[in-house]
N, CA, C and O atoms as a Tinker XYZ file with bonds, in Angstrom:
   420  protein
     1  N    -55.901000   41.213000  122.452000    73     2
     2  CA   -57.245000   40.970000  122.048000    64     1     3
     3  C    -58.153000   41.805000  122.906000    63     2     4     5
     4  O    -58.798000   41.293000  123.821000    81     3
     5  N    -58.211000   43.085000  122.620000    73     3     6
     6  CA   -59.065000   43.993000  123.430000    64     5     7
     7  C    -60.334000   44.269000  122.705000    63     6     8     9
     8  O    -60.311000   44.943000  121.675000    81     7
     9  N    -61.431000   43.790000  123.181000    73     7    10
    10  CA   -62.718000   44.143000  122.628000    64     9    11
    11  C    -63.273000   45.309000  123.377000    63    10    12    13
    12  O    -63.195000   45.352000  124.605000    81    11
    13  N    -63.838000   46.267000  122.668000    73    11    14
    14  CA   -64.487000   47.405000  123.305000    64    13    15
    15  C    -65.891000   47.039000  123.659000    63    14    16    17
    16  O    -66.604000   46.467000  122.833000    81    15
    17  N    -66.307000   47.340000  124.832000    73    15    18
    18  CA   -67.658000   47.043000  125.301000    64    17    19
    19  C    -68.490000   48.302000  125.185000    63    18    20    21
    20  O    -68.264000   49.272000  125.908000    81    19
    21  N    -69.440000   48.289000  124.289000    73    19    22
    22  CA   -70.322000   49.459000  124.071000    64    21    23
    23  C    -71.620000   49.279000  124.826000    63    22    24    25
    24  O    -71.883000   48.216000  125.388000    81    23
    25  N    -72.414000   50.303000  124.837000    73    23    26
    26  CA   -73.679000   50.307000  125.578000    64    25    27
    27  C    -74.688000   49.279000  125.013000    63    26    28    29
    28  O    -75.636000   48.887000  125.694000    81    27
    29  N    -74.462000   48.854000  123.759000    73    27    30
    30  CA   -75.406000   47.923000  123.113000    64    29    31
    31  C    -74.917000   46.480000  123.151000    63    30    32    33
    32  O    -75.470000   45.613000  122.474000    81    31
    33  N    -73.869000   46.225000  123.953000    73    31    34
    34  CA   -73.318000   44.880000  123.996000    64    33    35
    35  C    -74.337000   43.916000  124.571000    63    34    36    37
    36  O    -75.116000   44.292000  125.447000    81    35
    37  N    -74.348000   42.673000  124.092000    73    35    38
    38  CA   -75.200000   41.667000  124.681000    64    37    39
    39  C    -74.671000   41.328000  126.034000    63    38    40    41
    40  O    -73.466000   41.421000  126.267000    81    39
    41  N    -75.508000   40.947000  126.912000    73    39    42
    42  CA   -75.098000   40.578000  128.288000    64    41    43
    43  C    -75.742000   39.253000  128.708000    63    42    44    45
    44  O    -76.778000   38.860000  128.173000    81    43
    45  N    -75.118000   38.578000  129.663000    73    43    46
    46  CA   -75.708000   37.416000  130.290000    64    45    47
    47  C    -75.605000   37.569000  131.802000    63    46    48    49
    48  O    -74.740000   38.296000  132.290000    81    47
    49  N    -76.463000   36.904000  132.541000    73    47    50
    50  CA   -76.416000   36.911000  133.973000    64    49    51
    51  C    -75.737000   35.673000  134.467000    63    50    52    53
    52  O    -76.231000   34.569000  134.236000    81    51
    53  N    -74.605000   35.816000  135.149000    73    51    54
    54  CA   -73.841000   34.718000  135.667000    64    53    55
    55  C    -74.062000   34.644000  137.183000    63    54    56    57
    56  O    -74.160000   35.654000  137.879000    81    55
    57  N    -74.134000   33.411000  137.649000    73    55    58
    58  CA   -74.350000   33.159000  139.079000    64    57    59
    59  C    -73.094000   33.537000  139.859000    63    58    60    61
    60  O    -71.996000   33.084000  139.536000    81    59
    61  N    -73.265000   34.388000  140.912000    73    59    62
    62  CA   -72.162000   34.722000  141.804000    64    61    63
    63  C    -72.209000   33.805000  143.007000    63    62    64    65
    64  O    -71.211000   33.165000  143.339000    81    63
    65  N    -73.342000   33.731000  143.657000    73    63    66
    66  CA   -73.526000   32.904000  144.835000    64    65    67
    67  C    -74.999000   33.001000  145.208000    63    66    68    69
    68  O    -75.811000   33.496000  144.426000    81    67
    69  N    -75.341000   32.531000  146.398000    73    67    70
    70  CA   -76.665000   32.658000  146.937000    64    69    71
    71  C    -76.604000   33.446000  148.211000    63    70    72    73
    72  O    -75.626000   33.377000  148.955000    81    71
    73  N    -77.697000   34.228000  148.473000    73    71    74
    74  CA   -77.732000   35.004000  149.721000    64    73    75
    75  C    -78.136000   34.089000  150.882000    63    74    76    77
    76  O    -78.280000   32.881000  150.695000    81    75
    77  N    -78.316000   34.646000  152.054000    73    75    78
    78  CA   -78.560000   33.879000  153.279000    64    77    79
    79  C    -79.824000   33.024000  153.197000    63    78    80    81
    80  O    -79.899000   31.988000  153.856000    81    79
    81  N    -80.832000   33.436000  152.395000    73    79    82
    82  CA   -82.077000   32.720000  152.322000    64    81    83
    83  C    -82.096000   31.793000  151.059000    63    82    84    85
    84  O    -83.115000   31.191000  150.723000    81    83
    85  N    -80.945000   31.716000  150.400000    73    83    86
    86  CA   -80.884000   30.777000  149.232000    64    85    87
    87  C    -81.261000   31.400000  147.899000    63    86    88    89
    88  O    -81.358000   30.701000  146.890000    81    87
    89  N    -81.475000   32.718000  147.888000    73    87    90
    90  CA   -81.864000   33.399000  146.618000    64    89    91
    91  C    -80.523000   33.670000  145.807000    63    90    92    93
    92  O    -79.542000   34.182000  146.347000    81    91
    93  N    -80.552000   33.302000  144.517000    73    91    94
    94  CA   -79.343000   33.478000  143.724000    64    93    95
    95  C    -78.976000   34.970000  143.527000    63    94    96    97
    96  O    -79.855000   35.826000  143.427000    81    95
    97  N    -77.695000   35.250000  143.475000    73    95    98
    98  CA   -77.145000   36.571000  143.197000    64    97    99
    99  C    -76.458000   36.471000  141.876000    63    98   100   101
   100  O    -75.624000   35.586000  141.684000    81    99
   101  N    -76.781000   37.358000  140.938000    73    99   102
   102  CA   -76.232000   37.301000  139.576000    64   101   103
   103  C    -75.377000   38.586000  139.311000    63   102   104   105
   104  O    -75.556000   39.629000  139.940000    81   103
   105  N    -74.460000   38.436000  138.358000    73   103   106
   106  CA   -73.729000   39.601000  137.827000    64   105   107
   107  C    -73.943000   39.615000  136.336000    63   106   108   109
   108  O    -73.745000   38.603000  135.663000    81   107
   109  N    -74.345000   40.754000  135.818000    73   107   110
   110  CA   -74.534000   40.964000  134.373000    64   109   111
   111  C    -73.182000   41.183000  133.733000    63   110   112   113
   112  O    -72.455000   42.090000  134.138000    81   111
   113  N    -72.819000   40.376000  132.743000    73   111   114
   114  CA   -71.530000   40.396000  132.148000    64   113   115
   115  C    -71.673000   40.540000  130.615000    63   114   116   117
   116  O    -72.442000   39.798000  130.005000    81   115
   117  N    -70.945000   41.485000  129.987000    73   115   118
   118  CA   -71.009000   41.658000  128.533000    64   117   119
   119  C    -70.355000   40.536000  127.787000    63   118   120   121
   120  O    -69.262000   40.098000  128.149000    81   119
   121  N    -71.019000   40.052000  126.728000    73   119   122
   122  CA   -70.489000   38.940000  125.909000    64   121   123
   123  C    -70.698000   39.180000  124.447000    63   122   124   125
   124  O    -71.452000   40.076000  124.067000    81   123
   125  N    -70.032000   38.380000  123.595000    73   123   126
   126  CA   -70.268000   38.391000  122.196000    64   125   127
   127  C    -70.310000   36.964000  121.693000    63   126   128   129
   128  O    -69.691000   36.062000  122.257000    81   127
   129  N    -71.052000   36.786000  120.623000    73   127   130
   130  CA   -71.160000   35.442000  120.001000    64   129   131
   131  C    -69.797000   35.065000  119.422000    63   130   132   133
   132  O    -69.009000   35.929000  119.039000    81   131
   133  N    -69.530000   33.737000  119.366000    73   131   134
   134  CA   -68.335000   33.257000  118.804000    64   133   135
   135  C    -68.694000   32.428000  117.589000    63   134   136   137
   136  O    -69.424000   31.446000  117.719000    81   135
   137  N    -68.214000   32.782000  116.427000    73   135   138
   138  CA   -68.529000   32.057000  115.190000    64   137   139
   139  C    -68.167000   30.577000  115.341000    63   138   140   141
   140  O    -67.078000   30.251000  115.811000    81   139
   141  N    -69.076000   29.684000  114.943000    73   139   142
   142  CA   -68.764000   28.280000  114.942000    64   141   143
   143  C    -68.798000   27.671000  116.330000    63   142   144   145
   144  O    -68.364000   26.531000  116.497000    81   143
   145  N    -69.303000   28.391000  117.345000    73   143   146
   146  CA   -69.323000   27.867000  118.683000    64   145   147
   147  C    -70.647000   28.120000  119.305000    63   146   148   149
   148  O    -71.312000   29.105000  118.985000    81   147
   149  N    -71.051000   27.246000  120.196000    73   147   150
   150  CA   -72.305000   27.490000  120.945000    64   149   151
   151  C    -72.028000   28.363000  122.170000    63   150   152   153
   152  O    -72.960000   28.712000  122.895000    81   151
   153  N    -70.752000   28.727000  122.415000    73   151   154
   154  CA   -70.376000   29.497000  123.541000    64   153   155
   155  C    -70.393000   30.973000  123.206000    63   154   156   157
   156  O    -70.647000   31.370000  122.069000    81   155
   157  N    -70.110000   31.801000  124.251000    73   155   158
   158  CA   -69.985000   33.225000  124.092000    64   157   159
   159  C    -68.658000   33.650000  124.682000    63   158   160   161
   160  O    -68.153000   33.034000  125.621000    81   159
   161  N    -68.098000   34.716000  124.120000    73   159   162
   162  CA   -66.797000   35.275000  124.670000    64   161   163
   163  C    -67.112000   36.372000  125.666000    63   162   164   165
   164  O    -67.886000   37.287000  125.387000    81   163
   165  N    -66.500000   36.262000  126.832000    73   163   166
   166  CA   -66.633000   37.310000  127.903000    64   165   167
   167  C    -65.811000   38.524000  127.466000    63   166   168   169
   168  O    -64.618000   38.408000  127.187000    81   167
   169  N    -66.477000   39.716000  127.408000    73   167   170
   170  CA   -65.838000   40.908000  126.942000    64   169   171
   171  C    -65.163000   41.735000  128.059000    63   170   172   173
   172  O    -64.261000   42.527000  127.785000    81   171
   173  N    -65.599000   41.547000  129.303000    73   171   174
   174  CA   -65.005000   42.245000  130.427000    64   173   175
   175  C    -64.926000   41.323000  131.613000    63   174   176   177
   176  O    -65.861000   40.577000  131.904000    81   175
   177  N    -63.797000   41.379000  132.299000    73   175   178
   178  CA   -63.660000   40.513000  133.474000    64   177   179
   179  C    -64.660000   40.880000  134.502000    63   178   180   181
   180  O    -64.747000   42.043000  134.895000    81   179
   181  N    -65.468000   39.868000  134.982000    73   179   182
   182  CA   -66.449000   40.224000  135.989000    64   181   183
   183  C    -65.822000   40.646000  137.319000    63   182   184   185
   184  O    -64.687000   40.287000  137.630000    81   183
   185  N    -66.574000   41.403000  138.082000    73   183   186
   186  CA   -66.127000   41.911000  139.379000    64   185   187
   187  C    -66.381000   40.959000  140.478000    63   186   188   189
   188  O    -65.652000   40.946000  141.470000    81   187
   189  N    -67.435000   40.121000  140.336000    73   187   190
   190  CA   -67.804000   39.223000  141.443000    64   189   191
   191  C    -67.762000   37.739000  141.007000    63   190   192   193
   192  O    -67.489000   36.896000  141.861000    81   191
   193  N    -68.003000   37.385000  139.788000    73   191   194
   194  CA   -67.978000   36.024000  139.323000    64   193   195
   195  C    -66.496000   35.587000  139.240000    63   194   196   197
   196  O    -65.664000   36.263000  138.636000    81   195
   197  N    -66.212000   34.474000  139.849000    73   195   198
   198  CA   -64.848000   33.992000  139.895000    64   197   199
   199  C    -64.577000   32.972000  138.775000    63   198   200   201
   200  O    -65.499000   32.386000  138.208000    81   199
   201  N    -63.316000   32.785000  138.486000    73   199   202
   202  CA   -62.852000   31.708000  137.556000    64   201   203
   203  C    -63.006000   32.036000  136.111000    63   202   204   205
   204  O    -62.843000   31.142000  135.280000    81   203
   205  N    -63.307000   33.254000  135.747000    73   203   206
   206  CA   -63.299000   33.657000  134.322000    64   205   207
   207  C    -62.735000   35.073000  134.217000    63   206   208   209
   208  O    -62.742000   35.839000  135.181000    81   207
   209  N    -62.249000   35.396000  133.020000    73   207   210
   210  CA   -61.746000   36.713000  132.741000    64   209   211
   211  C    -62.094000   37.109000  131.285000    63   210   212   213
   212  O    -62.537000   36.273000  130.497000    81   211
   213  N    -61.892000   38.349000  130.958000    73   211   214
   214  CA   -62.158000   38.834000  129.624000    64   213   215
   215  C    -61.465000   37.941000  128.593000    63   214   216   217
   216  O    -60.309000   37.572000  128.799000    81   215
   217  N    -62.132000   37.582000  127.490000    73   215   218
   218  CA   -61.536000   36.761000  126.455000    64   217   219
   219  C    -61.886000   35.295000  126.589000    63   218   220   221
   220  O    -61.794000   34.557000  125.608000    81   219
   221  N    -62.281000   34.851000  127.754000    73   219   222
   222  CA   -62.654000   33.433000  127.925000    64   221   223
   223  C    -63.978000   33.126000  127.140000    63   222   224   225
   224  O    -64.867000   33.971000  127.031000    81   223
   225  N    -64.054000   31.933000  126.629000    73   223   226
   226  CA   -65.283000   31.481000  125.939000    64   225   227
   227  C    -65.992000   30.531000  126.898000    63   226   228   229
   228  O    -65.416000   29.545000  127.357000    81   227
   229  N    -67.238000   30.843000  127.188000    73   227   230
   230  CA   -67.986000   30.027000  128.137000    64   229   231
   231  C    -69.294000   29.476000  127.515000    63   230   232   233
   232  O    -69.855000   30.055000  126.585000    81   231
   233  N    -69.736000   28.375000  128.050000    73   231   234
   234  CA   -71.044000   27.833000  127.657000    64   233   235
   235  C    -71.942000   28.090000  128.860000    63   234   236   237
   236  O    -71.690000   27.582000  129.952000    81   235
   237  N    -72.981000   28.874000  128.655000    73   235   238
   238  CA   -73.871000   29.318000  129.730000    64   237   239
   239  C    -75.072000   28.354000  129.853000    63   238   240   241
   240  O    -75.604000   27.861000  128.858000    81   239
   241  N    -75.473000   28.110000  131.111000    73   239   242
   242  CA   -76.703000   27.407000  131.452000    64   241   243
   243  C    -77.652000   28.506000  131.820000    63   242   244   245
   244  O    -77.637000   28.898000  132.987000    81   243
   245  N    -78.500000   29.063000  130.932000    73   243   246
   246  CA   -79.331000   30.207000  131.224000    64   245   247
   247  C    -80.375000   29.936000  132.312000    63   246   248   249
   248  O    -80.902000   30.871000  132.915000    81   247
   249  N    -80.665000   28.688000  132.556000    73   247   250
   250  CA   -81.681000   28.358000  133.571000    64   249   251
   251  C    -81.275000   28.757000  134.982000    63   250   252   253
   252  O    -82.118000   29.127000  135.799000    81   251
   253  N    -79.918000   28.676000  135.276000    73   251   254
   254  CA   -79.448000   28.980000  136.624000    64   253   255
   255  C    -78.240000   29.916000  136.671000    63   254   256   257
   256  O    -77.775000   30.267000  137.756000    81   255
   257  N    -77.732000   30.322000  135.514000    73   255   258
   258  CA   -76.602000   31.218000  135.492000    64   257   259
   259  C    -75.209000   30.615000  135.658000    63   258   260   261
   260  O    -74.201000   31.321000  135.673000    81   259
   261  N    -75.184000   29.304000  135.781000    73   259   262
   262  CA   -73.883000   28.616000  135.883000    64   261   263
   263  C    -73.292000   28.546000  134.485000    63   262   264   265
   264  O    -73.989000   28.783000  133.499000    81   263
   265  N    -71.965000   28.211000  134.396000    73   263   266
   266  CA   -71.337000   28.202000  133.143000    64   265   267
   267  C    -70.172000   27.174000  133.187000    63   266   268   269
   268  O    -69.701000   26.774000  134.252000    81   267
   269  N    -69.747000   26.781000  131.994000    73   267   270
   270  CA   -68.585000   25.933000  131.826000    64   269   271
   271  C    -67.598000   26.754000  130.955000    63   270   272   273
   272  O    -68.011000   27.367000  129.971000    81   271
   273  N    -66.364000   26.765000  131.300000    73   271   274
   274  CA   -65.348000   27.441000  130.515000    64   273   275
   275  C    -64.914000   26.504000  129.397000    63   274   276   277
   276  O    -64.462000   25.386000  129.648000    81   275
   277  N    -65.059000   26.983000  128.131000    73   275   278
   278  CA   -64.642000   26.180000  126.989000    64   277   279
   279  C    -63.208000   26.442000  126.614000    63   278   280   281
   280  O    -62.458000   25.497000  126.370000    81   279
   281  N    -62.804000   27.687000  126.559000    73   279   282
   282  CA   -61.408000   28.050000  126.280000    64   281   283
   283  C    -61.057000   29.294000  127.074000    63   282   284   285
   284  O    -61.915000   30.112000  127.404000    81   283
   285  N    -59.767000   29.413000  127.371000    73   283   286
   286  CA   -59.296000   30.574000  128.127000    64   285   287
   287  C    -58.772000   31.598000  127.095000    63   286   288   289
   288  O    -58.188000   31.239000  126.073000    81   287
   289  N    -59.003000   32.862000  127.402000    73   287   290
   290  CA   -58.612000   33.940000  126.534000    64   289   291
   291  C    -57.244000   34.536000  126.756000    63   290   292   293
   292  O    -56.820000   35.421000  126.012000    81   291
   293  N    -56.536000   34.053000  127.786000    73   291   294
   294  CA   -55.189000   34.505000  128.071000    64   293   295
   295  C    -55.125000   35.666000  129.065000    63   294   296   297
   296  O    -54.037000   36.187000  129.314000    81   295
   297  N    -56.238000   36.081000  129.631000    73   295   298
   298  CA   -56.240000   37.136000  130.595000    64   297   299
   299  C    -56.424000   36.547000  132.036000    63   298   300   301
   300  O    -56.950000   35.445000  132.189000    81   299
   301  N    -56.010000   37.252000  133.022000    73   299   302
   302  CA   -56.158000   36.885000  134.365000    64   301   303
   303  C    -56.899000   37.993000  135.103000    63   302   304   305
   304  O    -56.542000   39.164000  134.977000    81   303
   305  N    -57.913000   37.642000  135.861000    73   303   306
   306  CA   -58.635000   38.633000  136.639000    64   305   307
   307  C    -58.114000   38.577000  138.101000    63   306   308   309
   308  O    -58.062000   37.511000  138.715000    81   307
   309  N    -57.737000   39.741000  138.626000    73   307   310
   310  CA   -57.217000   39.813000  140.010000    64   309   311
   311  C    -58.086000   40.746000  140.802000    63   310   312   313
   312  O    -58.366000   41.866000  140.376000    81   311
   313  N    -58.507000   40.294000  141.935000    73   311   314
   314  CA   -59.287000   41.101000  142.840000    64   313   315
   315  C    -58.397000   41.572000  144.004000    63   314   316   317
   316  O    -57.846000   40.749000  144.735000    81   315
   317  N    -58.264000   42.864000  144.168000    73   315   318
   318  CA   -57.404000   43.368000  145.249000    64   317   319
   319  C    -58.344000   44.119000  146.214000    63   318   320   321
   320  O    -59.027000   45.070000  145.833000    81   319
   321  N    -58.352000   43.664000  147.457000    73   319   322
   322  CA   -59.192000   44.302000  148.466000    64   321   323
   323  C    -58.252000   44.940000  149.497000    63   322   324   325
   324  O    -57.630000   44.244000  150.300000    81   323
   325  N    -58.162000   46.255000  149.460000    73   323   326
   326  CA   -57.251000   46.962000  150.366000    64   325   327
   327  C    -57.700000   48.414000  150.444000    63   326   328   329
   328  O    -58.526000   48.875000  149.656000    81   327
   329  N    -57.142000   49.104000  151.397000    73   327   330
   330  CA   -57.361000   50.554000  151.489000    64   329   331
   331  C    -56.775000   51.141000  150.211000    63   330   332   333
   332  O    -55.804000   50.613000  149.669000    81   331
   333  N    -57.362000   52.226000  149.732000    73   331   334
   334  CA   -56.952000   52.829000  148.427000    64   333   335
   335  C    -55.463000   53.121000  148.441000    63   334   336   337
   336  O    -54.803000   52.863000  147.434000    81   335
   337  N    -54.900000   53.636000  149.503000    73   335   338
   338  CA   -53.512000   53.965000  149.535000    64   337   339
   339  C    -52.628000   52.745000  149.312000    63   338   340   341
   340  O    -51.633000   52.814000  148.591000    81   339
   341  N    -53.001000   51.612000  149.941000    73   339   342
   342  CA   -52.214000   50.393000  149.791000    64   341   343
   343  C    -52.327000   49.831000  148.407000    63   342   344   345
   344  O    -51.320000   49.481000  147.791000    81   343
   345  N    -53.570000   49.736000  147.891000    73   343   346
   346  CA   -53.775000   49.189000  146.540000    64   345   347
   347  C    -53.124000   50.097000  145.493000    63   346   348   349
   348  O    -52.618000   49.598000  144.488000    81   347
   349  N    -53.124000   51.390000  145.700000    73   347   350
   350  CA   -52.527000   52.346000  144.788000    64   349   351
   351  C    -51.026000   52.134000  144.615000    63   350   352   353
   352  O    -50.467000   52.494000  143.579000    81   351
   353  N    -50.376000   51.559000  145.609000    73   351   354
   354  CA   -48.954000   51.341000  145.478000    64   353   355
   355  C    -48.657000   50.345000  144.353000    63   354   356   357
   356  O    -47.545000   50.339000  143.826000    81   355
   357  N    -49.594000   49.531000  143.985000    73   355   358
   358  CA   -49.330000   48.492000  142.985000    64   357   359
   359  C    -49.964000   48.807000  141.603000    63   358   360   361
   360  O    -49.902000   47.984000  140.689000    81   359
   361  N    -50.565000   49.991000  141.466000    73   359   362
   362  CA   -51.233000   50.312000  140.220000    64   361   363
   363  C    -50.361000   50.326000  139.026000    63   362   364   365
   364  O    -50.781000   49.882000  137.957000    81   363
   365  N    -49.098000   50.840000  139.157000    73   363   366
   366  CA   -48.185000   50.868000  138.013000    64   365   367
   367  C    -47.827000   49.467000  137.544000    63   366   368   369
   368  O    -47.717000   49.224000  136.342000    81   367
   369  N    -47.649000   48.560000  138.463000    73   367   370
   370  CA   -47.308000   47.186000  138.120000    64   369   371
   371  C    -48.508000   46.520000  137.447000    63   370   372   373
   372  O    -48.342000   45.782000  136.477000    81   371
   373  N    -49.722000   46.778000  137.958000    73   371   374
   374  CA   -50.869000   46.163000  137.374000    64   373   375
   375  C    -51.092000   46.709000  135.972000    63   374   376   377
   376  O    -51.370000   45.934000  135.058000    81   375
   377  N    -50.976000   48.056000  135.768000    73   375   378
   378  CA   -51.163000   48.611000  134.444000    64   377   379
   379  C    -50.095000   48.139000  133.461000    63   378   380   381
   380  O    -50.374000   47.989000  132.272000    81   379
   381  N    -48.880000   47.905000  133.945000    73   379   382
   382  CA   -47.833000   47.490000  133.023000    64   381   383
   383  C    -48.126000   46.147000  132.421000    63   382   384   385
   384  O    -47.635000   45.855000  131.331000    81   383
   385  N    -48.902000   45.315000  133.074000    73   383   386
   386  CA   -49.168000   43.967000  132.565000    64   385   387
   387  C    -50.608000   43.799000  132.116000    63   386   388   389
   388  O    -51.000000   42.685000  131.768000    81   387
   389  N    -51.392000   44.822000  132.108000    73   387   390
   390  CA   -52.798000   44.617000  131.686000    64   389   391
   391  C    -53.637000   45.853000  131.816000    63   390   392   393
   392  O    -53.237000   46.941000  131.402000    81   391
   393  N    -54.799000   45.682000  132.393000    73   391   394
   394  CA   -55.803000   46.704000  132.494000    64   393   395
   395  C    -56.302000   46.806000  133.893000    63   394   396   397
   396  O    -56.277000   45.831000  134.645000    81   395
   397  N    -56.763000   47.993000  134.260000    73   395   398
   398  CA   -57.372000   48.160000  135.556000    64   397   399
   399  C    -58.886000   48.421000  135.403000    63   398   400   401
   400  O    -59.501000   49.135000  136.195000    81   399
   401  N    -59.440000   47.824000  134.377000    73   399   402
   402  CA   -60.872000   47.920000  134.175000    64   401   403
   403  C    -61.586000   47.496000  135.427000    63   402   404   405
   404  O    -61.268000   46.445000  135.983000    81   403
   405  N    -62.541000   48.272000  135.896000    73   403   406
   406  CA   -63.257000   47.918000  137.098000    64   405   407
   407  C    -62.678000   48.449000  138.350000    63   406   408   409
   408  O    -63.201000   48.203000  139.437000    81   407
   409  N    -61.559000   49.207000  138.225000    73   407   410
   410  CA   -60.892000   49.812000  139.385000    64   409   411
   411  C    -61.925000   50.646000  140.150000    63   410   412   413
   412  O    -62.600000   51.476000  139.540000    81   411
   413  N    -62.062000   50.461000  141.406000    73   411   414
   414  CA   -63.020000   51.208000  142.220000    64   413   415
   415  C    -62.340000   51.918000  143.337000    63   414   416   417
   416  O    -61.581000   51.313000  144.095000    81   415
   417  N    -62.601000   53.211000  143.459000    73   415   418
   418  CA   -62.025000   53.950000  144.567000    64   417   419
   419  C    -62.769000   53.692000  145.853000    63   418   420
   420  O    -62.411000   54.241000  146.895000    81   419
């Protein structure tokens, strides 16, 4: 279930956390409407928002950027923090089971 995210995709701002002075930090995430549902489907696994991945359907609280996961889309988001050489050792295994969307050098 691979949706292509184009430049005109709808987006929502999801709460990541709060900074030192209590100001919220958001990540803009591409979504699409889901027929027959009040939720939206996440089109790309967020880089900073935890506990959701591409394909999940969420119900957003637009007032504060929090969300509730309604259904899982079958994808898993993994964050790897390592020196490029170390992380690169695992790239073949990661690609074999999914996507490296969001890979940052």
